[in-house]
C-alpha positions as CSV (number, residue, x, y, z in Angstrom):
1,M,65.2,38.4,-16.6
2,P,64.6,35.2,-18.7
3,D,63.1,35.6,-22.1
4,Q,59.4,34.9,-22.5
5,S,59.8,31.3,-23.9
6,N,62.1,30.2,-21.1
7,L,59.8,31.7,-18.5
8,D,56.7,30.0,-20.1
9,L,58.6,26.6,-20.3
10,R,59.7,26.9,-16.7
11,L,56.2,27.7,-15.5
12,F,54.8,24.8,-17.5
13,R,57.4,22.4,-16.0
14,V,56.8,23.5,-12.4
15,W,53.0,23.4,-13.0
16,M,53.1,19.9,-14.4
17,K,55.5,18.6,-11.6
18,A,53.2,20.1,-8.9
19,S,50.1,18.7,-10.6
20,K,51.6,15.2,-10.9
21,A,52.7,15.2,-7.2
22,I,49.2,16.2,-6.1
23,M,47.4,13.8,-8.3
24,E,49.6,10.9,-7.1
25,N,48.7,11.7,-3.5
26,I,45.0,12.0,-4.4
27,I,45.0,8.7,-6.4
28,K,46.8,7.0,-3.5
29,D,44.0,8.2,-1.2
30,V,41.2,7.1,-3.5
31,E,42.8,3.6,-4.0
32,S,43.2,3.2,-0.2
33,H,39.4,3.0,-0.1
34,N,39.4,0.0,-2.5
35,L,37.8,2.1,-5.2
36,S,38.9,2.8,-8.8
37,R,39.3,6.4,-9.8
38,E,36.2,6.1,-12.1
39,N,34.1,4.6,-9.3
40,F,35.2,7.3,-6.8
41,M,34.4,10.1,-9.3
42,I,30.9,8.7,-10.0
43,L,30.2,8.2,-6.3
44,E,31.5,11.7,-5.4
45,L,29.3,13.2,-8.1
46,L,26.2,11.4,-6.8
47,Y,27.2,12.3,-3.2
48,S,27.7,16.0,-3.9
49,K,25.2,16.7,-6.7
50,G,22.5,14.0,-6.3
51,P,21.0,11.6,-8.8
52,H,22.2,11.8,-12.5
53,P,21.1,10.1,-15.7
54,V,23.6,7.4,-16.8
55,Q,24.1,9.4,-20.1
56,K,25.0,12.6,-18.2
57,I,27.6,10.7,-16.1
58,S,29.0,9.3,-19.3
59,E,29.3,12.9,-20.7
60,I,30.7,14.5,-17.6
61,F,33.6,12.0,-17.2
62,S,34.0,11.2,-21.0
63,I,33.3,7.5,-20.3
64,P,32.0,5.8,-23.5
65,S,28.3,4.7,-23.2
66,G,29.2,1.0,-23.3
67,S,31.8,1.4,-20.5
68,I,29.6,3.5,-18.3
69,T,27.0,0.8,-18.2
70,Y,29.6,-1.7,-17.1
71,V,30.9,0.7,-14.4
72,V,27.4,1.4,-13.0
73,D,26.6,-2.3,-13.1
74,K,29.7,-3.0,-11.0
75,L,28.7,-0.2,-8.5
76,E,25.2,-1.7,-8.4
77,K,26.5,-5.2,-7.6
78,K,28.5,-3.6,-4.7
79,S,25.2,-2.1,-3.5
80,L,26.6,1.4,-3.7
81,V,24.3,2.8,-6.3
82,A,20.9,1.9,-7.8
83,R,19.1,2.8,-10.9
84,Q,15.7,4.6,-10.7
85,P,13.3,5.5,-13.4
86,N,13.9,9.1,-14.7
87,P,10.6,10.9,-14.0
88,N,11.3,13.2,-17.0
89,D,12.2,10.5,-19.5
90,R,10.7,7.0,-19.3
91,R,13.5,5.6,-21.6
92,A,16.3,6.7,-19.2
93,S,17.2,6.0,-15.6
94,N,18.9,8.0,-12.9
95,V,21.8,6.6,-10.9
96,V,21.4,7.3,-7.2
97,L,23.5,6.5,-4.1
98,T,22.1,3.7,-2.0
99,E,22.1,4.0,1.8
100,E,25.2,1.8,1.8
101,G,26.9,4.2,-0.8
102,R,26.0,7.2,1.3
103,T,27.3,5.6,4.5
104,L,30.6,4.7,2.7
105,F,31.0,8.3,1.4
106,D,30.0,9.8,4.8
107,E,33.0,8.0,6.1
108,I,35.6,8.4,3.4
109,F,34.8,11.9,1.9
110,P,36.0,13.9,5.0
111,K,39.3,11.9,4.8
112,H,39.6,12.7,1.1
113,V,39.0,16.4,1.7
114,A,41.6,16.3,4.4
115,T,44.1,14.8,1.9
116,I,43.4,17.5,-0.6
117,S,43.8,20.2,2.1
118,Q,47.2,18.6,3.2
119,N,48.4,19.0,-0.4
120,F,47.7,22.8,-0.3
121,S,48.8,23.4,3.3
122,S,52.1,24.9,2.2
123,I,50.3,28.1,0.9
124,T,48.1,30.6,2.7
125,D,44.4,31.0,2.1
126,D,45.1,34.4,0.4
127,E,47.6,32.6,-1.9
128,K,45.0,29.9,-2.6
129,V,42.4,32.5,-3.7
130,Q,45.1,34.2,-5.9
131,L,46.0,30.8,-7.4
132,I,42.4,30.0,-8.2
133,E,42.0,33.4,-10.0
134,L,45.2,32.9,-12.0
135,L,44.4,29.3,-13.0
136,K,40.9,30.4,-14.1
137,R,42.4,33.1,-16.3
138,V,45.0,30.6,-17.7
139,G,42.2,28.1,-18.4
140,M,39.9,30.6,-20.0
141,G,42.7,31.9,-22.1
142,A,43.6,28.4,-23.3
143,E,40.0,27.6,-24.1
144,N,39.9,30.7,-26.4
145,L,42.9,29.5,-28.5
146,D,42.2,27.9,-31.8
């Protein structure tokens, strides 16, 4: 049996290689819809979770406040999102999907989900559940390190 460090290194290399291959496939899918990764992430957030304040989107995706304004402006020019006054804070605005944005995502999101599913088609549903639990434990363990 390999010593602990060699096993950990092997696990890390395999994990990174698998993650890289999956991300390349997902990025290729996103870009096939003529959207940048940032634009896709924002549209997907609004599609799945509803309106969000600009500042919250900035925090979720770690996009600097100056850049998020530019990204949202570009999406607004494409008529995919709109800004609406935030009912809880008159100084802020919520970003919402427009009808055009929703129509676009109604079309592309099922294809995107199918691409994700294809990337995990080599393992069973039970193995997927097991992998989710293992990755959660690894992630929580890593978060608790100094």
